[in-house]
N, CA, C and O atoms as a MOPAC input file, in Angstrom:
PM7 MOZYME 1SCF
protein

 N      0.88700 1    -1.15300 1     0.03600 1
 C     -0.02400 1     0.04000 1    -0.07900 1
 C      0.84600 1     1.34500 1     0.18200 1
 O      0.32400 1     2.42400 1    -0.09800 1
 N      1.89300 1     1.32900 1     0.60100 1
 C      2.88400 1     2.30800 1     0.89800 1
 C      3.44900 1     2.78300 1    -0.56700 1
 O      3.76900 1     3.94800 1    -0.80100 1
 N      3.51800 1     1.81600 1    -1.43000 1
 C      4.07800 1     1.88400 1    -2.70500 1
 C      3.21800 1     2.89100 1    -3.43300 1
 O      3.76100 1     3.51700 1    -4.34400 1
 N      1.80600 1     3.15900 1    -3.12400 1
 C      1.07900 1     3.99000 1    -3.76200 1
 C      1.57900 1     5.42700 1    -3.64000 1
 O      1.34200 1     6.20900 1    -4.56000 1
 N      2.25000 1     5.81800 1    -2.57100 1
 C      2.74700 1     7.06600 1    -2.33700 1
 C      3.55600 1     7.67800 1    -3.49100 1
 O      3.27400 1     8.74200 1    -4.04200 1
 N      4.49100 1     6.96200 1    -3.76300 1
 C      5.42000 1     7.54200 1    -5.03700 1
 C      4.62500 1     7.48100 1    -6.23300 1
 O      4.73700 1     8.41400 1    -7.02800 1
 N      3.83700 1     6.53300 1    -6.49000 1
 C      2.86600 1     6.58000 1    -7.67900 1
 C      2.13100 1     7.78200 1    -7.79900 1
 O      2.04200 1     8.37300 1    -8.87600 1
 N      1.55900 1     8.20900 1    -6.67800 1
 C      0.54700 1     9.37100 1    -6.62700 1
 C      1.39000 1    10.58700 1    -6.81200 1
 O      0.90100 1    11.54600 1    -7.40900 1
 N      2.54000 1    10.63800 1    -6.38200 1
 C      3.41000 1    11.92700 1    -6.58000 1
 C      3.77800 1    11.96800 1    -8.09200 1
 O      3.58100 1    13.03500 1    -8.67200 1
 N      4.21800 1    11.07100 1    -8.69000 1
 C      4.59800 1    10.91200 1    -9.95300 1
 C      3.35000 1    11.28900 1   -10.84200 1
 O      3.44300 1    12.06000 1   -11.79700 1
 N      2.27300 1    10.73400 1   -10.48300 1
 C      1.16700 1    10.91900 1   -11.42300 1
 C      0.60700 1    12.51400 1   -11.16300 1
 O     -0.02000 1    13.03700 1   -12.08400 1
 N      0.83100 1    13.25900 1    -9.94600 1
 C      0.40500 1    14.40000 1    -9.87400 1
 C      1.16200 1    15.53000 1   -10.44000 1
 O      0.70500 1    16.64900 1   -10.67300 1
 N      2.62400 1    15.03400 1   -10.68000 1
 C      3.37700 1    16.01700 1   -11.31700 1
 C      3.57900 1    15.67300 1   -12.75700 1
 O      4.21800 1    16.50800 1   -13.39800 1
 N      3.13000 1    14.53000 1   -13.44500 1
 C      3.10200 1    14.39000 1   -14.77900 1
 C      1.86100 1    14.77700 1   -15.41200 1
 O      1.84600 1    15.12700 1   -16.59200 1
 N      0.89500 1    14.73700 1   -14.75100 1
 C     -0.54200 1    15.15100 1   -15.37400 1
 C     -0.49800 1    16.59100 1   -15.34700 1
 O      0.05300 1    17.23600 1   -14.45500 1
 N     -1.19800 1    17.16600 1   -16.52200 1
 C     -1.60300 1    18.46100 1   -16.72100 1
 C     -1.97400 1    19.27300 1   -15.51200 1
 O     -2.82600 1    18.83700 1   -14.73700 1
 N     -1.38800 1    20.41700 1   -15.30800 1
 C     -1.83500 1    21.21200 1   -14.09300 1
 C     -3.00700 1    22.27500 1   -14.30800 1
 O     -3.46400 1    22.94200 1   -13.37900 1
 N     -3.41900 1    22.35800 1   -15.54900 1
 C     -4.68100 1    23.27400 1   -16.12800 1
 C     -5.92200 1    22.69600 1   -15.53100 1
 O     -6.90000 1    23.43200 1   -15.40200 1
 N     -5.96800 1    21.60700 1   -15.20300 1
 C     -7.34300 1    21.39900 1   -14.67200 1
 C     -7.14300 1    20.73500 1   -13.16600 1
 O     -6.66400 1    19.62200 1   -12.94800 1
 N     -7.61000 1    21.65500 1   -12.20900 1
 C     -7.38800 1    21.51300 1   -10.79400 1
 C     -8.03400 1    20.03900 1   -10.30300 1
 O     -7.57800 1    19.32000 1    -9.41400 1
 N     -9.06700 1    19.82500 1   -11.02000 1
 C     -9.91500 1    18.59300 1   -10.69000 1
 C     -9.02000 1    17.43800 1   -10.78500 1
 O     -9.11100 1    16.51600 1    -9.97500 1
 N     -8.16200 1    17.44100 1   -11.73000 1
 C     -7.35300 1    16.07000 1   -12.05400 1
 C     -6.60400 1    15.65000 1   -10.77400 1
 O     -6.58800 1    14.47500 1   -10.40800 1
 N     -5.89600 1    16.78200 1   -10.00700 1
 C     -5.40900 1    16.63400 1    -8.66200 1
 C     -6.27500 1    16.12000 1    -7.42200 1
 O     -5.91500 1    15.31400 1    -6.56500 1
 N     -7.45200 1    16.75000 1    -7.52600 1
 C     -8.55400 1    16.38600 1    -6.57600 1
 C     -8.89000 1    15.03300 1    -6.73100 1
 O     -8.99900 1    14.34700 1    -5.71500 1
 N     -9.08900 1    14.48700 1    -7.94600 1
 C     -9.56400 1    13.17500 1    -8.16700 1
 C     -8.50600 1    12.15700 1    -7.83600 1
 O     -8.77100 1    11.08300 1    -7.29500 1
 N     -7.14200 1    12.58700 1    -8.22700 1
 C     -6.20400 1    11.63100 1    -7.61300 1
 C     -6.01200 1    11.53000 1    -6.22800 1
 O     -5.68300 1    10.46700 1    -5.70200 1
 N     -6.24100 1    12.82500 1    -5.45100 1
 C     -6.27000 1    12.50200 1    -4.13700 1
 C     -7.39500 1    11.62400 1    -3.51700 1
 O     -7.26300 1    10.89900 1    -2.53100 1
 N     -8.52100 1    11.80600 1    -4.25500 1
 C     -9.66900 1    11.03100 1    -3.57600 1
 C     -9.52400 1     9.57300 1    -3.92900 1
 O    -10.19900 1     8.72300 1    -3.34700 1
 N     -8.58900 1     9.24400 1    -4.94600 1
 C     -8.26000 1     7.96300 1    -5.23700 1
 C     -7.23400 1     7.43000 1    -4.25800 1
 O     -7.49200 1     6.44900 1    -3.56200 1
 N     -6.16000 1     8.01700 1    -4.20100 1
 C     -4.99900 1     7.63600 1    -3.29400 1
 C     -4.97300 1     7.84700 1    -1.81600 1
 O     -4.38900 1     7.02600 1    -1.10900 1
 N     -5.55000 1     8.86300 1    -1.31100 1
 C     -5.37300 1     9.28400 1     0.14300 1
 C     -6.00600 1     8.26800 1     0.95900 1
 O     -5.39600 1     7.92000 1     1.97000 1
 N     -7.05100 1     7.76800 1     0.71500 1
 C     -7.70600 1     6.79600 1     1.63600 1
 C     -6.94000 1     5.43900 1     1.61400 1
 O     -6.98700 1     4.71600 1     2.60900 1
 N     -6.32000 1     5.11900 1     0.64000 1
 C     -5.49900 1     3.97500 1     0.76300 1
 C     -4.18900 1     4.02300 1     1.45600 1
 O     -3.65800 1     3.10600 1     2.08300 1
 N     -3.73400 1     5.25200 1     1.24900 1
 C     -2.22300 1     5.72500 1     2.01900 1
 C     -2.69800 1     5.69300 1     3.57200 1
 O     -2.09100 1     5.00600 1     4.39300 1
 N     -3.68300 1     6.38400 1     3.87500 1
 C     -4.23500 1     6.59000 1     5.42000 1
 C     -4.27500 1     5.30700 1     5.94700 1
 O     -3.55700 1     4.93400 1     6.87500 1
 N     -5.18400 1     4.55300 1     5.31600 1
 C     -5.43900 1     2.98400 1     5.91800 1
 C     -4.09000 1     2.26700 1     6.04000 1
 O     -3.84600 1     1.61600 1     7.05600 1
 N     -3.23800 1     2.36000 1     5.07400 1
 C     -2.01400 1     1.70300 1     5.15100 1
 C     -1.04800 1     2.15600 1     6.20000 1
 O     -0.46700 1     1.37500 1     6.95400 1
 N     -0.89800 1     3.50900 1     6.21300 1
 C     -0.01600 1     4.13100 1     7.58600 1
 C     -0.84400 1     3.70100 1     8.69000 1
 O     -0.32600 1     3.10300 1     9.63400 1
 N     -2.12200 1     3.95700 1     8.65800 1
 C     -2.80600 1     3.58300 1    10.33300 1
 C     -2.91300 1     2.19500 1    10.64900 1
 O     -3.19300 1     1.88300 1    11.80700 1
 N     -2.74000 1     1.36900 1     9.83000 1
 C     -2.74700 1    -0.03000 1    10.24700 1
 C     -1.22700 1    -0.68800 1    10.21800 1
 O     -1.14500 1    -1.84500 1    10.63000 1
 N     -0.25800 1    -0.16600 1     9.85200 1
 C      1.07500 1    -0.41900 1     9.73500 1
 C      1.60700 1    -0.81000 1    10.97700 1
 O      1.37500 1     0.00600 1    11.86800 1
 N      2.24300 1    -1.79600 1    11.31100 1
 C      3.12800 1    -1.87500 1    12.49600 1
 C      4.42500 1    -1.24400 1    12.28700 1
 O      5.33800 1    -1.73500 1    11.62300 1
 N      4.45000 1    -0.05600 1    12.93200 1
 C      5.94300 1     0.92400 1    12.63700 1
 C      6.78900 1     1.01300 1    14.00800 1
 O      6.32800 1     1.65200 1    14.95300 1
 N      7.86800 1     0.44700 1    14.08600 1
 C      8.68700 1     0.54700 1    15.32800 1
 C      9.23200 1     1.88000 1    15.18700 1
 O      9.59000 1     2.32400 1    16.27800 1
 N      9.42400 1     2.69200 1    14.19000 1
 C      9.93300 1     3.98800 1    14.10700 1
 C      8.83900 1     5.00800 1    14.90800 1
 O      9.20500 1     5.89700 1    15.67700 1
 N      7.52700 1     4.72800 1    14.60200 1
 C      6.67800 1     5.41500 1    15.43600 1
 C      6.48500 1     5.26000 1    17.05900 1
 O      6.14200 1     6.11600 1    17.87500 1
 N      6.79200 1     3.99600 1    17.23300 1
 C      6.74200 1     3.74100 1    18.76300 1
 C      8.05300 1     4.49300 1    19.39300 1
 O      8.00800 1     5.07800 1    20.47600 1
 N      9.07900 1     4.41600 1    18.68200 1
 C     10.27300 1     4.96900 1    19.14700 1
 C     10.25700 1     6.75700 1    19.09300 1
 O     10.95600 1     7.53300 1    19.74400 1
 N      9.36500 1     7.01100 1    18.23600 1
 C      9.33600 1     8.64000 1    17.94600 1
 C      8.78800 1     9.31000 1    19.24100 1
 O      8.97000 1    10.52000 1    19.37600 1
 N      8.15200 1     8.63100 1    20.16800 1
 C      7.56500 1     9.21700 1    21.35400 1
 C      8.80400 1     9.56900 1    22.34000 1
 O      8.50400 1    10.12000 1    23.39900 1
 N      9.87100 1     9.35800 1    22.13700 1
 C     10.95400 1     9.76700 1    22.87200 1
 C     11.20900 1    11.27100 1    22.77900 1
 O     11.78900 1    11.92500 1    23.64500 1
 N     10.70800 1    11.75300 1    21.62400 1
 C     10.88200 1    13.33600 1    21.49700 1
 C      9.73100 1    14.01400 1    21.97500 1
 O      9.66600 1    15.24000 1    21.89100 1
 N      8.75600 1    13.29200 1    22.50100 1
 C      7.52900 1    14.06400 1    22.98200 1
 C      6.15700 1    13.55300 1    22.43200 1
 O      6.12100 1    12.96800 1    21.35000 1
 N      5.04000 1    13.76600 1    23.16200 1
 C      3.84500 1    13.81800 1    22.61600 1
 C      3.54100 1    14.79400 1    21.70700 1
 O      3.21300 1    15.92300 1    22.07100 1
 N      3.63100 1    14.41100 1    20.35900 1
 C      3.15200 1    15.56900 1    19.28300 1
 C      1.84500 1    15.47400 1    18.90400 1
 O      1.38100 1    16.38700 1    18.22100 1
 N      0.99400 1    14.32100 1    19.29000 1
 C     -0.34500 1    14.31200 1    18.74900 1
 C     -1.34900 1    15.31600 1    19.00200 1
 O     -2.21700 1    15.48100 1    18.14500 1
 N     -1.35900 1    16.01400 1    20.06200 1
 C     -2.11700 1    17.06900 1    20.26600 1
 C     -1.74900 1    18.41800 1    19.64400 1
 O     -2.59100 1    19.23900 1    19.28300 1
 N     -0.44100 1    18.58100 1    19.54600 1
 C      0.15800 1    19.59700 1    18.87600 1
 C     -0.20600 1    19.58400 1    17.21600 1
 O     -0.61000 1    20.51100 1    16.51400 1
 N      0.04700 1    18.39200 1    16.91400 1
 C     -0.42900 1    18.22600 1    15.25400 1
 C     -1.92800 1    18.54500 1    15.08800 1
 O     -2.31900 1    19.17600 1    14.10700 1
 N     -2.84700 1    18.06600 1    16.14300 1
 C     -4.13100 1    18.50300 1    16.02600 1
 C     -4.28300 1    19.88600 1    16.15200 1
 O     -4.95700 1    20.44100 1    15.28400 1
 N     -3.72100 1    20.67200 1    17.19400 1
 C     -3.77200 1    21.95200 1    17.37100 1
 C     -3.35900 1    22.90100 1    16.16900 1
 O     -4.04700 1    23.85800 1    15.81600 1
 N     -2.27500 1    22.56600 1    15.63500 1
 C     -1.51700 1    23.34900 1    14.81000 1
 C     -1.61500 1    23.01900 1    13.21900 1
 O     -1.13400 1    23.80500 1    12.40300 1
 N     -2.22600 1    21.88600 1    12.84400 1
 C     -2.40700 1    21.65300 1    11.32300 1
 C     -3.14100 1    22.56700 1    10.70800 1
 O     -2.55400 1    23.14700 1     9.79500 1
 N     -4.23500 1    22.88200 1    10.91400 1
 C     -5.04500 1    23.86400 1    10.14100 1
 C     -4.40700 1    25.02400 1    10.16500 1
 O     -4.19200 1    25.50100 1     9.05100 1
 N     -3.99700 1    25.69600 1    11.17500 1
 C     -3.29500 1    26.95400 1    11.02700 1
 C     -2.03200 1    26.95500 1     9.88900 1
 O     -1.90800 1    27.76500 1     8.97000 1
 N     -1.33000 1    26.07200 1    10.13800 1
 C     -0.09900 1    25.91300 1     9.26400 1
 C     -0.73000 1    25.65600 1     7.83600 1
 O     -0.21600 1    26.21400 1     6.86700 1
 N     -1.64300 1    24.96800 1     7.70300 1
 C     -2.14700 1    24.85000 1     6.26300 1
 C     -2.62000 1    26.27900 1     5.74400 1
 O     -2.14500 1    26.75800 1     4.71400 1
 N     -3.49700 1    26.87800 1     6.44300 1
 C     -4.03100 1    28.15900 1     6.10300 1
 C     -2.95300 1    29.10900 1     5.78400 1
 O     -3.07200 1    29.83200 1     4.79500 1
 N     -1.85300 1    29.17300 1     6.58000 1
 C     -0.72100 1    30.04800 1     6.51600 1
 C     -0.00300 1    29.88100 1     5.12200 1
 O      0.27300 1    30.78800 1     4.33700 1
 N      0.25000 1    28.47700 1     4.97200 1
 C      0.90900 1    28.16100 1     3.62700 1
 C      0.08900 1    28.66600 1     2.40400 1
 O      0.53600 1    29.35900 1     1.49000 1
 N     -1.22200 1    28.19300 1     2.54100 1
 C     -2.09800 1    28.68900 1     1.17000 1
 C     -2.07800 1    30.31100 1     1.05100 1
 O     -2.19800 1    30.87000 1    -0.03900 1
 N     -1.92200 1    30.98400 1     2.22600 1
 C     -1.99000 1    32.50700 1     1.99700 1
 C     -0.56400 1    32.84300 1     1.52100 1
 O     -0.42400 1    33.75800 1     0.70900 1
 N      0.39100 1    32.23100 1     1.92800 1
 C      1.78300 1    32.66600 1     1.42300 1
 C      2.09000 1    31.95400 1    -0.00300 1
 O      2.62600 1    32.57800 1    -0.91900 1
 N      1.74400 1    30.74000 1    -0.09900 1
 C      2.26600 1    30.12900 1    -1.59300 1
 C      1.21000 1    30.16800 1    -2.57200 1
 O      1.38100 1    30.12200 1    -3.79000 1
 N     -0.04700 1    30.26800 1    -1.88300 1
 C     -1.11600 1    29.92800 1    -2.83900 1
 C     -1.36600 1    28.60100 1    -3.09800 1
 O     -0.63900 1    27.80200 1    -2.50800 1
 N     -2.28900 1    28.12600 1    -3.89600 1
 C     -2.68400 1    26.75000 1    -4.11900 1
 C     -1.49900 1    26.01800 1    -4.85000 1
 O     -1.06900 1    26.40500 1    -5.93700 1
 N     -0.99100 1    24.90100 1    -4.15200 1
 C      0.01000 1    24.14100 1    -4.71600 1
 C     -0.57200 1    22.79800 1    -4.88400 1
 O     -1.71100 1    22.59800 1    -4.46200 1
 N      0.14200 1    21.79400 1    -5.49900 1
 C     -0.53900 1    20.47000 1    -5.88900 1
 C     -0.62400 1    19.84700 1    -4.48000 1
 O      0.24900 1    20.06100 1    -3.63900 1
 N     -1.81700 1    18.98700 1    -4.22200 1
 C     -1.89500 1    18.43300 1    -3.07700 1
 C     -0.79800 1    17.58300 1    -2.33400 1
 O     -0.75900 1    17.60700 1    -1.10400 1
 N      0.17200 1    16.77000 1    -3.12900 1
 C      1.12200 1    16.14300 1    -2.74200 1
 C      2.19600 1    17.19600 1    -1.94000 1
 O      2.58000 1    17.07000 1    -0.77700 1
 N      2.53000 1    18.16700 1    -2.80800 1
 C      3.45300 1    19.06600 1    -1.99800 1
 C      2.86500 1    19.93200 1    -1.04500 1
 O      3.69700 1    20.44700 1    -0.29800 1
 N      1.54700 1    20.29000 1    -0.81400 1
 C      0.79100 1    20.86100 1     0.14500 1
 C      0.98400 1    19.83000 1     1.32300 1
 O      1.51100 1    20.29800 1     2.33300 1
 N      0.65000 1    18.54500 1     1.34400 1
 C      0.72800 1    17.52700 1     2.36700 1
 C      2.37100 1    17.51300 1     3.11300 1
 O      2.64100 1    17.65100 1     4.30600 1
 N      3.23400 1    17.31500 1     2.04400 1
 C      4.55300 1    17.20200 1     2.52100 1
 C      4.93800 1    18.45900 1     3.40700 1
 O      5.48200 1    18.30000 1     4.50000 1
 N      4.64300 1    19.70200 1     2.90700 1
 C      4.91800 1    20.91800 1     3.50000 1
 C      4.19800 1    21.23600 1     4.81400 1
 O      4.76800 1    21.84400 1     5.71900 1
 N      3.01500 1    20.83700 1     4.89100 1
 C      1.94300 1    21.00100 1     6.03000 1
 C      2.64800 1    19.98700 1     6.97700 1
 O      3.10300 1    20.43500 1     8.03000 1
 N      2.75900 1    18.88900 1     6.74700 1
 C      3.13500 1    17.88600 1     7.62800 1
 C      4.42300 1    18.02200 1     8.48100 1
 O      4.54200 1    17.72700 1     9.67000 1
 N      5.37600 1    18.53200 1     7.63600 1
 C      6.97700 1    18.80800 1     8.10900 1
 C      6.80700 1    20.27000 1     8.93400 1
 O      7.44600 1    20.49500 1     9.96200 1
 N      5.96200 1    21.13000 1     8.40700 1
 C      5.90400 1    22.35300 1     9.35600 1
 C      4.95200 1    22.09400 1    10.61900 1
 O      5.18400 1    22.64100 1    11.69700 1
 N      4.01700 1    21.34800 1    10.45400 1
 C      3.09600 1    21.05700 1    11.52400 1
 C      3.84700 1    20.34700 1    12.75500 1
 O      3.82400 1    20.71300 1    13.93100 1
 N      4.53200 1    19.21800 1    12.19000 1
 C      5.34500 1    18.48000 1    13.03300 1
 C      6.31700 1    19.26600 1    13.88800 1
 O      6.40300 1    19.09000 1    15.10400 1
 N      7.14600 1    20.26000 1    13.11600 1
 C      8.01900 1    21.15900 1    13.88500 1
 C      7.19700 1    22.16700 1    14.95600 1
 O      7.71900 1    22.48900 1    16.02300 1
 N      5.90100 1    22.61700 1    14.57400 1
 C      5.22700 1    23.46700 1    15.37200 1
 C      4.81700 1    22.51000 1    16.59000 1
 O      4.92300 1    22.89600 1    17.75400 1
 N      4.39400 1    21.38000 1    16.28700 1
 C      3.98800 1    20.46200 1    17.44500 1
 C      5.14200 1    20.14700 1    18.50300 1
 O      4.95100 1    20.03000 1    19.71400 1
 N      6.25200 1    20.03900 1    17.91300 1
 C      7.45700 1    19.56500 1    18.87000 1
 C      7.64800 1    20.79700 1    19.75800 1
 O      7.80700 1    20.66800 1    20.97200 1
 N      7.62900 1    22.17100 1    19.06600 1
 C      7.95700 1    23.08900 1    19.91500 1
 C      6.82600 1    23.47800 1    20.88200 1
 O      7.05100 1    23.88600 1    22.02200 1
 N      5.51200 1    23.31800 1    20.32600 1
 C      4.57300 1    23.32900 1    21.27400 1
 C      4.52700 1    22.29200 1    22.68400 1
 O      4.11300 1    22.63900 1    23.79000 1
 N      4.96700 1    21.19500 1    22.38500 1
 C      5.12600 1    20.16900 1    23.37100 1
 C      6.24100 1    20.68800 1    24.33100 1
 O      5.97500 1    20.82900 1    25.52500 1
 N      7.39600 1    20.95800 1    23.87900 1
 C      8.54600 1    21.39600 1    24.76700 1
 C      8.33000 1    22.61100 1    25.33600 1
 O      8.72200 1    22.69100 1    26.50000 1
 N      7.78700 1    23.65800 1    24.83500 1
 C      7.66600 1    24.84800 1    25.36700 1
 C      6.34600 1    25.21900 1    26.20000 1
 O      6.32800 1    26.11000 1    27.05000 1
 N      5.36600 1    24.51400 1    25.89200 1
 C      4.03600 1    24.82000 1    26.49200 1
 C      3.56900 1    23.50200 1    27.37200 1
 O      3.51500 1    23.41700 1    28.59900 1
 N      3.25800 1    22.53200 1    26.41800 1
 C      2.39800 1    21.38000 1    27.07700 1
 C      3.14900 1    20.63400 1    28.24500 1
 O      2.65500 1    20.41900 1    29.35100 1
 N      4.43300 1    20.26500 1    27.83400 1
 C      5.22800 1    19.49400 1    29.03600 1
 C      5.23200 1    20.13800 1    30.29400 1
 O      5.04600 1    19.54100 1    31.35400 1
 N      5.46500 1    21.47900 1    30.17600 1
 C      5.50600 1    22.46300 1    31.41700 1
 C      4.18500 1    22.43600 1    31.98200 1
 O      4.02400 1    22.05300 1    33.14100 1
 N      3.02500 1    22.88800 1    31.11000 1
 C      1.69400 1    22.82500 1    31.92900 1
 C      1.21400 1    21.65000 1    32.66300 1
 O      0.63900 1    21.75600 1    33.74700 1
 N      1.48300 1    20.33700 1    31.98500 1
 C      1.06600 1    19.19600 1    32.63000 1
 C      1.91700 1    18.95900 1    33.92700 1
 O      1.43100 1    18.17600 1    34.74400 1
 N      3.22000 1    19.58000 1    34.24300 1
 C      3.60000 1    19.57500 1    35.49400 1
 C      2.86700 1    20.24100 1    36.69300 1
 O      2.98500 1    19.86700 1    37.86000 1
 N      2.07400 1    21.30300 1    36.25100 1
 C      1.29200 1    22.13200 1    37.11400 1
 C     -0.02200 1    21.46700 1    37.40000 1
 O     -0.75800 1    22.12800 1    38.13300 1
 N     -0.51300 1    20.24500 1    36.96700 1
 C     -1.76100 1    19.86100 1    37.30600 1
 C     -1.74900 1    19.19800 1    38.66300 1
 O     -0.73600 1    18.66000 1    39.11000 1
 N     -2.75200 1    19.24200 1    39.22600 1
 C     -2.86300 1    18.39400 1    40.74700 1
 C     -2.51300 1    17.16800 1    40.65800 1
 O     -2.77900 1    16.46900 1    39.68000 1
 N     -1.88400 1    16.78200 1    41.66300 1
 C     -1.56100 1    15.13800 1    41.56200 1
 C     -2.59100 1    14.45700 1    42.51900 1
 O     -3.13100 1    14.89000 1    43.53700 1
 N     -2.69000 1    13.31400 1    41.90600 1
 C     -3.90500 1    12.49000 1    42.74400 1
 C     -3.19700 1    12.03600 1    44.18600 1
 O     -2.01300 1    11.77600 1    44.39600 1
 N     -4.21700 1    12.03000 1    45.01600 1
 C     -3.70800 1    11.66200 1    46.41200 1
 C     -3.33300 1    10.17200 1    46.52300 1
 O     -3.97600 1     9.35600 1    45.86200 1
 N     -2.39500 1     9.80300 1    47.27000 1
 C     -1.90200 1     8.34300 1    47.10800 1
 C     -2.92300 1     7.72700 1    47.85000 1
 O     -3.56200 1     8.20400 1    48.78700 1
 N     -3.02400 1     6.43800 1    47.25100 1
 C     -4.18700 1     5.52800 1    47.97000 1
 C     -3.83200 1     4.95800 1    49.29300 1
 O     -2.71100 1     4.50600 1    49.52800 1
 N     -4.69300 1     4.98100 1    50.05700 1
 C     -4.43400 1     4.27200 1    51.40000 1
 C     -4.36600 1     2.79500 1    51.41300 1
 O     -5.13100 1     2.13200 1    50.71300 1
 N     -3.47500 1     2.25200 1    52.18700 1
 C     -3.07000 1     0.80300 1    52.23800 1
 C     -4.08600 1     0.09500 1    52.61400 1
 O     -3.98000 1    -1.12700 1    52.72500 1

């Protein structure tokens, strides 16, 4: 399934860009398979990635904002380029958010009282 990613990228760059629906139809075709493949894959790398912090909430929090900023600065770019840029910049924002805000805020939460023996 992950072999579809390079195929999608090549198809997006080779097809004519004068019709934006071509890229949208390609995305409709490839993105669900890629998401399912990545979501169901056993990836030791992702398990080890947590040593850098919990980026999940930061990705959720910053993803849309990063995408909108990129669109405002670069305009509409082909979906594969958009996905790569947004994913990379969102991961950086999530990393910074975890280490500068979230981890510190979690230290301030009240601790549960110790259970009585």
